[in-house]
N, C-alpha and C positions, 0 to 999 in steps of 0.2 A: 516515302510512301509506296514508291517503285519496286525497293528492295522488299520491302512488305510482300507484295504480291510476287516476286520471283520465286522467294521462300516458299510462299504458298504453293506454286507450281512444282518444286522439287521433289523429288522421291524422298519417302520417309527416311531411306538409309543413308543419304546424303545429309539429310536436316541432322539424324541422330549424330551423324560423326562430327557435324559443326557444332551441334550440343556439347559432346563429349569433350573436344578439342576446348571449347569455349569455357567450360567447367574446369578443366585441367590448369588452363591458363591462369583463370581467376584464383583456385587454390594455390598456385605457385606464388602469386603475387599476394598471397594472405587476405584477399578480399572477402573471402566466404568464413561465414563462422556456421561451422557445422555444430549441430544439436550437441555430439559427444564432447565436443570442446566446452562448452557453456557449463560453468560449476552448477551442482545443484544447489539449489537455497533450502537450507532444512527450515522446517518448520519453525515458527516463532517459540523462542524458549519458553519455558513454563513461567518465568518472572519478568518477562518484558513488560515496559511502559503500558501497552495497550492491555494485555491479559492481567497485570496488576489493577488498572481502574475500570476494566469492563464487569468486574465482579459485582461493582457497587452502583445501584440503580438510584439508591438514596442513603442519607446517614440516618441510622437511626441508633438509639442508645445501646443497643445490643451490639451493632456492628461498629461503634464509633473508634473503640481501640484499632481494630484492622484497619480501619478507614486511614487513621493517624499514621500505622506503621506503613501503609501503601503509600501515603503522601512522604514519608519521609525515605523509604526506600526509593520512589522514583526519582525525587529530587536529588539525592547523593548518586542515582547510577545514570540518569538521563538526564539531568539538568531541567530546564524549563522547556516541558513539551507539552504537548496537546493533553495528555493524558492527565499531566499534573494539573492542566487548568480546567480540566473536567472535574477531577475530585475536590480541587480547591472551591469551585462554584458550589457543588452539593453540599459541601462542609458549611459555606458560608451561608446558603440557605437555611440549612438546619438551624443554623444559630442567630439566625434573625438579621443577618448584617447586609444579604440580598431579600428585598420583598419583590417578588414579582408583582408588576402592576396590573391593576384590575382594570378592566376595560369600564370607562364610564358610560353609563347610560344616561340620557336625560329625557325624560318625558314632561309633554308640555300639556 
């Protein structure tokens, strides 16, 4: 706390010099990750598991073949992932393998 008060009382030119020296030392020790050193992450590729699964909100007779192709592609390229689970669940609902539970209401 005393050091903080001392630094607050120093002229800006001295604080700037200390900051510049500190940054240079941290950089020399490779303790700073500069923005230009971080690799740019490309946008998700067109056929990523997420994009394949996200095209389908439900299974219909019209899109069933596309869903099955997407399932096969995801499983082959990405293994068991959340996108695969999602497509399998909506497919199972379509085929009646999963039935959403209806809330029971009782009246007396």
